[in-house]
VMD Tcl script that builds the backbone (N, CA, C; Angstrom):
set m [mol new atoms 471]
animate dup $m
set s [atomselect $m all]
$s set {name element resname resid chain x y z} {
  {N N MET 1 A -7.221 -10.074 -4.769}
  {CA C MET 1 A -6.953 -9.432 -6.057}
  {C C MET 1 A -5.468 -9.534 -6.342}
  {N N ASN 2 A -5.149 -9.879 -7.558}
  {CA C ASN 2 A -3.772 -10.076 -7.934}
  {C C ASN 2 A -3.363 -8.991 -8.922}
  {N N CYS 3 A -2.342 -8.209 -8.580}
  {CA C CYS 3 A -1.935 -7.105 -9.458}
  {C C CYS 3 A -0.595 -7.345 -10.128}
  {N N HIS 4 A -0.048 -8.537 -10.009}
  {CA C HIS 4 A 1.263 -8.723 -10.635}
  {C C HIS 4 A 1.144 -9.493 -11.943}
  {N N HIS 5 A 2.175 -9.371 -12.739}
  {CA C HIS 5 A 2.198 -10.031 -14.047}
  {C C HIS 5 A 2.403 -11.531 -13.880}
  {N N ALA 6 A 1.869 -12.278 -14.814}
  {CA C ALA 6 A 2.043 -13.732 -14.795}
  {C C ALA 6 A 3.527 -14.065 -14.794}
  {N N GLY 7 A 3.902 -14.988 -13.957}
  {CA C GLY 7 A 5.288 -15.433 -13.908}
  {C C GLY 7 A 6.183 -14.597 -13.006}
  {N N VAL 8 A 5.697 -13.436 -12.547}
  {CA C VAL 8 A 6.501 -12.598 -11.666}
  {C C VAL 8 A 5.955 -12.761 -10.250}
  {N N PRO 9 A 6.777 -13.243 -9.321}
  {CA C PRO 9 A 6.258 -13.483 -7.976}
  {C C PRO 9 A 5.913 -12.177 -7.263}
  {N N ALA 10 A 4.861 -12.225 -6.478}
  {CA C ALA 10 A 4.487 -11.055 -5.686}
  {C C ALA 10 A 5.403 -10.994 -4.479}
  {N N ASP 11 A 6.013 -9.853 -4.252}
  {CA C ASP 11 A 6.829 -9.720 -3.049}
  {C C ASP 11 A 6.251 -8.659 -2.123}
  {N N ILE 12 A 5.037 -8.196 -2.460}
  {CA C ILE 12 A 4.332 -7.224 -1.633}
  {C C ILE 12 A 2.876 -7.658 -1.580}
  {N N ALA 13 A 2.325 -7.706 -0.386}
  {CA C ALA 13 A 0.907 -8.019 -0.236}
  {C C ALA 13 A 0.298 -7.076 0.788}
  {N N PHE 14 A -0.711 -6.340 0.357}
  {CA C PHE 14 A -1.508 -5.537 1.273}
  {C C PHE 14 A -2.664 -6.438 1.678}
  {N N PHE 15 A -2.921 -6.538 2.966}
  {CA C PHE 15 A -3.962 -7.455 3.422}
  {C C PHE 15 A -4.664 -6.897 4.652}
  {N N ARG 16 A -5.828 -7.460 4.928}
  {CA C ARG 16 A -6.538 -7.037 6.126}
  {C C ARG 16 A -6.420 -8.129 7.182}
  {N N ALA 17 A -6.352 -7.693 8.424}
  {CA C ALA 17 A -6.230 -8.623 9.546}
  {C C ALA 17 A -6.901 -7.981 10.762}
  {N N PRO 18 A -7.355 -8.816 11.710}
  {CA C PRO 18 A -8.070 -8.278 12.866}
  {C C PRO 18 A -7.202 -7.461 13.828}
  {N N ASP 19 A -5.893 -7.753 13.872}
  {CA C ASP 19 A -5.035 -7.037 14.821}
  {C C ASP 19 A -3.559 -7.209 14.446}
  {N N HIS 20 A -2.707 -6.435 15.147}
  {CA C HIS 20 A -1.261 -6.467 14.869}
  {C C HIS 20 A -0.670 -7.861 15.076}
  {N N ARG 21 A -1.109 -8.551 16.119}
  {CA C ARG 21 A -0.533 -9.870 16.411}
  {C C ARG 21 A -0.809 -10.846 15.267}
  {N N THR 22 A -2.036 -10.821 14.761}
  {CA C THR 22 A -2.391 -11.696 13.628}
  {C C THR 22 A -1.568 -11.319 12.398}
  {N N ALA 23 A -1.425 -10.011 12.152}
  {CA C ALA 23 A -0.637 -9.544 11.004}
  {C C ALA 23 A 0.826 -9.954 11.163}
  {N N ALA 24 A 1.363 -9.824 12.378}
  {CA C ALA 24 A 2.770 -10.181 12.628}
  {C C ALA 24 A 3.029 -11.663 12.371}
  {N N ALA 25 A 2.018 -12.490 12.586}
  {CA C ALA 25 A 2.173 -13.937 12.385}
  {C C ALA 25 A 2.392 -14.304 10.918}
  {N N THR 26 A 2.175 -13.352 9.996}
  {CA C THR 26 A 2.385 -13.624 8.569}
  {C C THR 26 A 3.840 -13.431 8.166}
  {N N ARG 27 A 4.678 -12.956 9.081}
  {CA C ARG 27 A 6.042 -12.575 8.759}
  {C C ARG 27 A 6.819 -13.620 7.967}
  {N N LEU 28 A 6.805 -14.858 8.400}
  {CA C LEU 28 A 7.644 -15.884 7.769}
  {C C LEU 28 A 7.111 -16.383 6.427}
  {N N THR 29 A 5.800 -16.422 6.277}
  {CA C THR 29 A 5.229 -17.039 5.080}
  {C C THR 29 A 4.467 -16.079 4.180}
  {N N GLY 30 A 4.211 -14.862 4.664}
  {CA C GLY 30 A 3.355 -13.940 3.929}
  {C C GLY 30 A 1.904 -14.267 4.238}
  {N N PRO 31 A 0.985 -13.396 3.842}
  {CA C PRO 31 A -0.414 -13.617 4.185}
  {C C PRO 31 A -1.056 -14.791 3.449}
  {N N GLY 32 A -0.488 -15.161 2.287}
  {CA C GLY 32 A -1.013 -16.313 1.550}
  {C C GLY 32 A -2.506 -16.229 1.293}
  {N N ARG 33 A -3.125 -17.376 1.188}
  {CA C ARG 33 A -4.553 -17.431 0.880}
  {C C ARG 33 A -5.424 -17.239 2.116}
  {N N ALA 34 A -4.822 -17.233 3.288}
  {CA C ALA 34 A -5.590 -17.105 4.534}
  {C C ALA 34 A -6.181 -15.709 4.703}
  {N N PHE 35 A -5.605 -14.715 4.006}
  {CA C PHE 35 A -6.047 -13.337 4.147}
  {C C PHE 35 A -6.393 -12.770 2.774}
  {N N GLU 36 A -7.482 -12.012 2.708}
  {CA C GLU 36 A -7.816 -11.308 1.476}
  {C C GLU 36 A -6.720 -10.266 1.253}
  {N N SER 37 A -6.146 -10.230 0.046}
  {CA C SER 37 A -5.024 -9.320 -0.172}
  {C C SER 37 A -4.978 -8.776 -1.595}
  {N N VAL 38 A -4.189 -7.716 -1.730}
  {CA C VAL 38 A -3.864 -7.115 -3.026}
  {C C VAL 38 A -2.356 -7.259 -3.149}
  {N N THR 39 A -1.900 -7.940 -4.187}
  {CA C THR 39 A -0.470 -8.192 -4.333}
  {C C THR 39 A 0.117 -7.413 -5.496}
  {N N CYS 40 A 1.395 -7.120 -5.388}
  {CA C CYS 40 A 2.137 -6.462 -6.455}
  {C C CYS 40 A 3.609 -6.800 -6.235}
  {N N HIS 41 A 4.470 -6.298 -7.109}
  {CA C HIS 41 A 5.861 -6.738 -6.976}
  {C C HIS 41 A 6.923 -5.672 -7.144}
  {N N SER 42 A 6.607 -4.516 -7.645}
  {CA C SER 42 A 7.730 -3.623 -7.920}
  {C C SER 42 A 7.472 -2.181 -7.500}
  {N N ILE 43 A 6.989 -2.028 -6.277}
  {CA C ILE 43 A 6.845 -0.687 -5.715}
  {C C ILE 43 A 7.565 -0.675 -4.365}
  {N N GLU 44 A 7.802 0.499 -3.835}
  {CA C GLU 44 A 8.295 0.619 -2.465}
  {C C GLU 44 A 7.060 0.866 -1.610}
  {N N PRO 45 A 6.588 -0.156 -0.906}
  {CA C PRO 45 A 5.286 -0.028 -0.257}
  {C C PRO 45 A 5.200 1.054 0.820}
  {N N ASP 46 A 6.262 1.235 1.605}
  {CA C ASP 46 A 6.162 2.238 2.667}
  {C C ASP 46 A 6.076 3.648 2.088}
  {N N SER 47 A 6.884 3.963 1.085}
  {CA C SER 47 A 6.805 5.303 0.497}
  {C C SER 47 A 5.492 5.480 -0.274}
  {N N ALA 48 A 4.964 4.402 -0.870}
  {CA C ALA 48 A 3.664 4.486 -1.549}
  {C C ALA 48 A 2.572 4.835 -0.534}
  {N N VAL 49 A 2.599 4.184 0.623}
  {CA C VAL 49 A 1.597 4.441 1.657}
  {C C VAL 49 A 1.675 5.893 2.121}
  {N N VAL 50 A 2.885 6.421 2.272}
  {CA C VAL 50 A 3.048 7.829 2.668}
  {C C VAL 50 A 2.473 8.737 1.577}
  {N N GLU 51 A 2.767 8.437 0.325}
  {CA C GLU 51 A 2.241 9.221 -0.803}
  {C C GLU 51 A 0.712 9.235 -0.772}
  {N N TRP 52 A 0.092 8.067 -0.577}
  {CA C TRP 52 A -1.366 7.984 -0.559}
  {C C TRP 52 A -1.937 8.749 0.629}
  {N N ASP 53 A -1.315 8.596 1.789}
  {CA C ASP 53 A -1.787 9.259 3.001}
  {C C ASP 53 A -1.743 10.784 2.825}
  {N N MET 54 A -0.650 11.270 2.270}
  {CA C MET 54 A -0.515 12.709 2.023}
  {C C MET 54 A -1.594 13.197 1.063}
  {N N TYR 55 A -1.877 12.405 0.049}
  {CA C TYR 55 A -2.890 12.790 -0.935}
  {C C TYR 55 A -4.241 13.012 -0.256}
  {N N PHE 56 A -4.662 12.068 0.578}
  {CA C PHE 56 A -5.981 12.179 1.196}
  {C C PHE 56 A -6.035 13.281 2.257}
  {N N GLU 57 A -4.893 13.625 2.827}
  {CA C GLU 57 A -4.852 14.732 3.783}
  {C C GLU 57 A -4.933 16.080 3.057}
  {N N ALA 58 A -4.352 16.170 1.872}
  {CA C ALA 58 A -4.355 17.419 1.092}
  {C C ALA 58 A -4.388 17.062 -0.394}
  {N N PRO 59 A -5.578 16.710 -0.919}
  {CA C PRO 59 A -5.679 16.281 -2.323}
  {C C PRO 59 A -5.118 17.324 -3.294}
  {N N SER 60 A -4.319 16.831 -4.220}
  {CA C SER 60 A -3.705 17.682 -5.233}
  {C C SER 60 A -3.226 16.771 -6.355}
  {N N ALA 61 A -3.305 17.264 -7.568}
  {CA C ALA 61 A -2.823 16.476 -8.706}
  {C C ALA 61 A -1.292 16.449 -8.753}
  {N N GLU 62 A -0.660 17.439 -8.114}
  {CA C GLU 62 A 0.801 17.529 -8.140}
  {C C GLU 62 A 1.433 16.791 -6.966}
  {N N PRO 63 A 2.446 15.962 -7.218}
  {CA C PRO 63 A 3.132 15.302 -6.108}
  {C C PRO 63 A 3.827 16.348 -5.221}
  {N N PRO 64 A 3.806 16.152 -3.907}
  {CA C PRO 64 A 4.517 17.087 -3.033}
  {C C PRO 64 A 6.022 16.915 -3.195}
  {N N PRO 65 A 6.813 17.924 -2.788}
  {CA C PRO 65 A 8.270 17.783 -2.862}
  {C C PRO 65 A 8.745 16.586 -2.029}
  {N N LEU 66 A 9.857 15.979 -2.456}
  {CA C LEU 66 A 10.398 14.812 -1.745}
  {C C LEU 66 A 10.674 15.102 -0.277}
  {N N GLU 67 A 11.147 16.321 0.039}
  {CA C GLU 67 A 11.442 16.659 1.440}
  {C C GLU 67 A 10.174 16.538 2.281}
  {N N GLN 68 A 9.053 16.984 1.714}
  {CA C GLN 68 A 7.773 16.908 2.427}
  {C C GLN 68 A 7.356 15.452 2.599}
  {N N LEU 69 A 7.572 14.649 1.568}
  {CA C LEU 69 A 7.244 13.226 1.627}
  {C C LEU 69 A 8.062 12.545 2.735}
  {N N HIS 70 A 9.365 12.830 2.766}
  {CA C HIS 70 A 10.232 12.182 3.759}
  {C C HIS 70 A 9.945 12.642 5.181}
  {N N ALA 71 A 9.372 13.852 5.334}
  {CA C ALA 71 A 9.069 14.374 6.665}
  {C C ALA 71 A 7.721 13.876 7.197}
  {N N TRP 72 A 6.931 13.233 6.330}
  {CA C TRP 72 A 5.609 12.757 6.731}
  {C C TRP 72 A 5.744 11.599 7.712}
  {N N GLU 73 A 4.689 11.355 8.486}
  {CA C GLU 73 A 4.701 10.211 9.412}
  {C C GLU 73 A 4.674 8.913 8.600}
  {N N TRP 74 A 5.667 8.046 8.825}
  {CA C TRP 74 A 5.774 6.792 8.082}
  {C C TRP 74 A 5.014 5.689 8.815}
  {N N PRO 75 A 4.594 4.651 8.101}
  {CA C PRO 75 A 3.827 3.575 8.729}
  {C C PRO 75 A 4.619 2.911 9.865}
  {N N SER 76 A 3.881 2.368 10.823}
  {CA C SER 76 A 4.561 1.702 11.949}
  {C C SER 76 A 4.695 0.209 11.671}
  {N N TRP 77 A 5.878 -0.300 11.971}
  {CA C TRP 77 A 6.146 -1.722 11.768}
  {C C TRP 77 A 5.411 -2.565 12.793}
  {N N VAL 78 A 4.887 -3.674 12.318}
  {CA C VAL 78 A 4.338 -4.695 13.200}
  {C C VAL 78 A 5.472 -5.679 13.488}
  {N N THR 79 A 6.281 -5.953 12.473}
  {CA C THR 79 A 7.542 -6.688 12.632}
  {C C THR 79 A 8.586 -5.907 11.835}
  {N N PRO 80 A 9.647 -5.460 12.494}
  {CA C PRO 80 A 10.658 -4.680 11.771}
  {C C PRO 80 A 11.414 -5.555 10.773}
  {N N PRO 81 A 11.990 -4.920 9.739}
  {CA C PRO 81 A 12.768 -5.692 8.775}
  {C C PRO 81 A 14.017 -6.248 9.454}
  {N N LEU 82 A 14.279 -7.509 9.219}
  {CA C LEU 82 A 15.489 -8.153 9.739}
  {C C LEU 82 A 16.440 -8.379 8.570}
  {N N ASN 83 A 17.473 -9.166 8.780}
  {CA C ASN 83 A 18.453 -9.408 7.718}
  {C C ASN 83 A 17.845 -10.011 6.454}
  {N N ASP 84 A 16.725 -10.725 6.597}
  {CA C ASP 84 A 16.099 -11.323 5.411}
  {C C ASP 84 A 15.269 -10.306 4.620}
  {N N GLY 85 A 15.121 -9.083 5.153}
  {CA C GLY 85 A 14.410 -8.033 4.436}
  {C C GLY 85 A 12.896 -8.081 4.547}
  {N N VAL 86 A 12.356 -9.089 5.215}
  {CA C VAL 86 A 10.902 -9.196 5.345}
  {C C VAL 86 A 10.412 -8.210 6.399}
  {N N GLU 87 A 9.330 -7.509 6.088}
  {CA C GLU 87 A 8.726 -6.599 7.062}
  {C C GLU 87 A 7.215 -6.675 6.959}
  {N N VAL 88 A 6.565 -6.342 8.057}
  {CA C VAL 88 A 5.113 -6.209 8.080}
  {C C VAL 88 A 4.819 -4.882 8.761}
  {N N PHE 89 A 4.026 -4.041 8.122}
  {CA C PHE 89 A 3.657 -2.783 8.768}
  {C C PHE 89 A 2.165 -2.518 8.630}
  {N N ALA 90 A 1.678 -1.670 9.528}
  {CA C ALA 90 A 0.265 -1.290 9.541}
  {C C ALA 90 A 0.075 -0.007 8.747}
  {N N LEU 91 A -0.969 0.047 7.943}
  {CA C LEU 91 A -1.321 1.292 7.278}
  {C C LEU 91 A -2.032 2.170 8.299}
  {N N PRO 92 A -1.820 3.483 8.242}
  {CA C PRO 92 A -2.497 4.367 9.194}
  {C C PRO 92 A -4.020 4.208 9.087}
  {N N GLY 93 A -4.687 4.240 10.238}
  {CA C GLY 93 A -6.142 4.101 10.255}
  {C C GLY 93 A -6.840 5.143 9.402}
  {N N ARG 94 A -6.332 6.382 9.415}
  {CA C ARG 94 A -6.985 7.437 8.625}
  {C C ARG 94 A -6.871 7.150 7.126}
  {N N LEU 95 A -5.765 6.511 6.707}
  {CA C LEU 95 A -5.617 6.154 5.292}
  {C C LEU 95 A -6.586 5.033 4.934}
  {N N THR 96 A -6.709 4.050 5.816}
  {CA C THR 96 A -7.652 2.952 5.574}
  {C C THR 96 A -9.054 3.514 5.390}
  {N N LEU 97 A -9.451 4.432 6.269}
  {CA C LEU 97 A -10.770 5.056 6.189}
  {C C LEU 97 A -10.912 5.879 4.898}
  {N N ALA 98 A -9.873 6.627 4.549}
  {CA C ALA 98 A -9.903 7.442 3.321}
  {C C ALA 98 A -10.034 6.558 2.080}
  {N N LEU 99 A -9.292 5.469 2.039}
  {CA C LEU 99 A -9.387 4.547 0.899}
  {C C LEU 99 A -10.778 3.919 0.830}
  {N N ALA 100 A -11.310 3.551 1.992}
  {CA C ALA 100 A -12.635 2.919 2.044}
  {C C ALA 100 A -13.715 3.851 1.493}
  {N N ASN 101 A -13.537 5.146 1.700}
  {CA C ASN 101 A -14.540 6.129 1.286}
  {C C ASN 101 A -14.182 6.869 0.000}
  {N N ALA 102 A -13.092 6.480 -0.639}
  {CA C ALA 102 A -12.619 7.199 -1.830}
  {C C ALA 102 A -13.574 7.041 -3.016}
  {N N ARG 103 A -13.777 8.149 -3.713}
  {CA C ARG 103 A -14.561 8.116 -4.945}
  {C C ARG 103 A -13.647 7.649 -6.086}
  {N N PRO 104 A -14.218 7.040 -7.135}
  {CA C PRO 104 A -13.403 6.614 -8.280}
  {C C PRO 104 A -12.538 7.744 -8.838}
  {N N SER 105 A -13.072 8.967 -8.881}
  {CA C SER 105 A -12.300 10.096 -9.417}
  {C C SER 105 A -11.074 10.382 -8.538}
  {N N GLU 106 A -11.215 10.228 -7.220}
  {CA C GLU 106 A -10.067 10.441 -6.321}
  {C C GLU 106 A -8.999 9.374 -6.563}
  {N N LEU 107 A -9.425 8.132 -6.740}
  {CA C LEU 107 A -8.464 7.050 -6.992}
  {C C LEU 107 A -7.731 7.282 -8.306}
  {N N ARG 108 A -8.441 7.764 -9.322}
  {CA C ARG 108 A -7.799 8.053 -10.618}
  {C C ARG 108 A -6.786 9.184 -10.474}
  {N N GLU 109 A -7.162 10.260 -9.775}
  {CA C GLU 109 A -6.241 11.384 -9.590}
  {C C GLU 109 A -5.012 10.945 -8.786}
  {N N LEU 110 A -5.248 10.173 -7.725}
  {CA C LEU 110 A -4.128 9.682 -6.917}
  {C C LEU 110 A -3.227 8.766 -7.747}
  {N N ALA 111 A -3.807 7.895 -8.546}
  {CA C ALA 111 A -3.008 6.997 -9.391}
  {C C ALA 111 A -2.144 7.793 -10.363}
  {N N ALA 112 A -2.709 8.845 -10.941}
  {CA C ALA 112 A -1.956 9.684 -11.881}
  {C C ALA 112 A -0.805 10.384 -11.151}
  {N N ARG 113 A -1.085 10.905 -9.964}
  {CA C ARG 113 A -0.049 11.596 -9.180}
  {C C ARG 113 A 1.043 10.620 -8.759}
  {N N TRP 114 A 0.642 9.439 -8.311}
  {CA C TRP 114 A 1.603 8.426 -7.880}
  {C C TRP 114 A 2.461 7.982 -9.070}
  {N N THR 115 A 1.850 7.824 -10.233}
  {CA C THR 115 A 2.591 7.445 -11.450}
  {C C THR 115 A 3.640 8.510 -11.781}
  {N N THR 116 A 3.271 9.789 -11.630}
  {CA C THR 116 A 4.225 10.881 -11.861}
  {C C THR 116 A 5.408 10.748 -10.911}
  {N N ARG 117 A 5.132 10.484 -9.626}
  {CA C ARG 117 A 6.201 10.306 -8.631}
  {C C ARG 117 A 7.089 9.125 -9.023}
  {N N LEU 118 A 6.485 8.011 -9.403}
  {CA C LEU 118 A 7.265 6.822 -9.773}
  {C C LEU 118 A 8.158 7.108 -10.979}
  {N N LYS 119 A 7.625 7.820 -11.960}
  {CA C LYS 119 A 8.429 8.161 -13.150}
  {C C LYS 119 A 9.582 9.083 -12.773}
  {N N ASP 120 A 9.295 10.076 -11.903}
  {CA C ASP 120 A 10.340 11.010 -11.480}
  {C C ASP 120 A 11.423 10.299 -10.677}
  {N N THR 121 A 11.009 9.351 -9.850}
  {CA C THR 121 A 11.944 8.654 -8.955}
  {C C THR 121 A 12.667 7.517 -9.664}
  {N N ASP 122 A 11.902 6.708 -10.411}
  {CA C ASP 122 A 12.459 5.474 -10.972}
  {C C ASP 122 A 12.719 5.526 -12.472}
  {N N GLY 123 A 12.237 6.549 -13.127}
  {CA C GLY 123 A 12.464 6.668 -14.569}
  {C C GLY 123 A 11.972 5.475 -15.347}
  {N N ASP 124 A 12.840 4.918 -16.184}
  {CA C ASP 124 A 12.459 3.789 -17.023}
  {C C ASP 124 A 12.231 2.514 -16.220}
  {N N ASP 125 A 12.700 2.499 -14.968}
  {CA C ASP 125 A 12.522 1.316 -14.129}
  {C C ASP 125 A 11.200 1.365 -13.365}
  {N N MET 126 A 10.315 2.248 -13.794}
  {CA C MET 126 A 9.035 2.383 -13.111}
  {C C MET 126 A 8.321 1.038 -13.023}
  {N N THR 127 A 7.481 0.911 -12.034}
  {CA C THR 127 A 6.782 -0.341 -11.765}
  {C C THR 127 A 6.057 -0.928 -12.977}
  {N N ASP 128 A 6.015 -2.246 -13.043}
  {CA C ASP 128 A 5.203 -2.954 -14.044}
  {C C ASP 128 A 3.759 -3.047 -13.560}
  {N N ASP 129 A 3.556 -2.821 -12.257}
  {CA C ASP 129 A 2.222 -2.902 -11.693}
  {C C ASP 129 A 1.372 -1.742 -12.192}
  {N N ASP 130 A 0.067 -1.910 -12.151}
  {CA C ASP 130 A -0.876 -0.883 -12.576}
  {C C ASP 130 A -1.316 -0.104 -11.330}
  {N N PRO 131 A -0.825 1.127 -11.151}
  {CA C PRO 131 A -1.157 1.890 -9.942}
  {C C PRO 131 A -2.654 2.023 -9.674}
  {N N LEU 132 A -3.450 2.253 -10.711}
  {CA C LEU 132 A -4.892 2.389 -10.490}
  {C C LEU 132 A -5.488 1.069 -10.007}
  {N N ARG 133 A -5.070 -0.038 -10.591}
  {CA C ARG 133 A -5.568 -1.355 -10.167}
  {C C ARG 133 A -5.222 -1.622 -8.695}
  {N N ILE 134 A -4.006 -1.275 -8.301}
  {CA C ILE 134 A -3.592 -1.460 -6.910}
  {C C ILE 134 A -4.508 -0.633 -5.991}
  {N N LEU 135 A -4.705 0.638 -6.348}
  {CA C LEU 135 A -5.528 1.523 -5.518}
  {C C LEU 135 A -6.992 1.082 -5.480}
  {N N GLU 136 A -7.523 0.649 -6.598}
  {CA C GLU 136 A -8.908 0.160 -6.619}
  {C C GLU 136 A -9.046 -1.089 -5.750}
  {N N GLY 137 A -8.078 -1.981 -5.853}
  {CA C GLY 137 A -8.106 -3.187 -5.023}
  {C C GLY 137 A -8.003 -2.844 -3.544}
  {N N LEU 138 A -7.113 -1.893 -3.235}
  {CA C LEU 138 A -6.952 -1.464 -1.842}
  {C C LEU 138 A -8.194 -0.775 -1.311}
  {N N ALA 139 A -8.868 0.011 -2.139}
  {CA C ALA 139 A -10.091 0.685 -1.707}
  {C C ALA 139 A -11.152 -0.346 -1.320}
  {N N GLY 140 A -11.274 -1.399 -2.112}
  {CA C GLY 140 A -12.220 -2.471 -1.788}
  {C C GLY 140 A -11.827 -3.195 -0.511}
  {N N LEU 141 A -10.549 -3.473 -0.376}
  {CA C LEU 141 A -10.035 -4.137 0.819}
  {C C LEU 141 A -10.258 -3.251 2.050}
  {N N ALA 142 A -10.019 -1.955 1.902}
  {CA C ALA 142 A -10.204 -1.006 3.007}
  {C C ALA 142 A -11.666 -0.943 3.435}
  {N N ALA 143 A -12.577 -0.943 2.470}
  {CA C ALA 143 A -14.010 -0.890 2.795}
  {C C ALA 143 A -14.403 -2.109 3.633}
  {N N THR 144 A -13.906 -3.278 3.250}
  {CA C THR 144 A -14.195 -4.498 4.013}
  {C C THR 144 A -13.551 -4.426 5.394}
  {N N ALA 145 A -12.315 -3.930 5.462}
  {CA C ALA 145 A -11.619 -3.818 6.750}
  {C C ALA 145 A -12.370 -2.890 7.698}
  {N N VAL 146 A -12.823 -1.736 7.184}
  {CA C VAL 146 A -13.543 -0.767 8.017}
  {C C VAL 146 A -14.854 -1.372 8.516}
  {N N SER 147 A -15.596 -2.020 7.617}
  {CA C SER 147 A -16.899 -2.576 8.017}
  {C C SER 147 A -16.747 -3.746 8.991}
  {N N SER 148 A -15.606 -4.423 8.983}
  {CA C SER 148 A -15.400 -5.551 9.904}
  {C C SER 148 A -14.474 -5.192 11.064}
  {N N ASN 149 A -14.170 -3.890 11.212}
  {CA C ASN 149 A -13.335 -3.395 12.314}
  {C C ASN 149 A -11.947 -4.043 12.316}
  {N N GLU 150 A -11.359 -4.157 11.135}
  {CA C GLU 150 A -10.013 -4.711 10.992}
  {C C GLU 150 A -9.072 -3.608 10.522}
  {N N GLY 151 A -7.790 -3.943 10.436}
  {CA C GLY 151 A -6.806 -3.006 9.937}
  {C C GLY 151 A -6.252 -3.478 8.609}
  {N N LEU 152 A -5.589 -2.556 7.908}
  {CA C LEU 152 A -4.871 -2.923 6.677}
  {C C LEU 152 A -3.389 -2.985 7.017}
  {N N TYR 153 A -2.727 -3.974 6.436}
  {CA C TYR 153 A -1.311 -4.214 6.682}
  {C C TYR 153 A -0.616 -4.461 5.365}
  {N N CYS 154 A 0.710 -4.366 5.419}
  {CA C CYS 154 A 1.513 -4.676 4.240}
  {C C CYS 154 A 2.620 -5.624 4.663}
  {N N TRP 155 A 2.761 -6.695 3.913}
  {CA C TRP 155 A 3.864 -7.641 4.078}
  {C C TRP 155 A 4.742 -7.490 2.847}
  {N N SER 156 A 6.043 -7.388 3.043}
  {CA C SER 156 A 6.927 -7.282 1.878}
  {C C SER 156 A 8.303 -7.843 2.187}
  {N N TYR 157 A 8.997 -8.221 1.110}
  {CA C TYR 157 A 10.402 -8.628 1.242}
  {C C TYR 157 A 11.182 -8.157 0.052}
}
mol reanalyze $m
mol bondsrecalc $m
mol representation Tube
mol addrep $m
């Protein structure tokens, strides 16, 4: 699934892979066509993952305070960011499971809450990506990952 605008390169790809080693092997080239993925270009993927994880742990239409967001457990790197800025990290298993089992109404509420956070944080520079489309694509990807005993990962630069 492609969530970026025509002509704008994707610099973030959420993808499923069988294990950390396979995910780490995408570091230099990105997951490309070899992995089913959801791509986008103008979000901060690690903070987005924390926002989503917090939502499923304690659903609420209101974004939590930034201090609470920053204190949450952040995703673990499969390959840490180096000077080139490329990183690969694993999404928490509980988030993958929550996304796989999410109802459409939960995805809509989460998208609205995430959009509020993006507007508060980024103002007019808010993402061009469609938050609901990203979440719907991720929910489908998560369902496939869970049924095939794989993990969800994020590659970004």
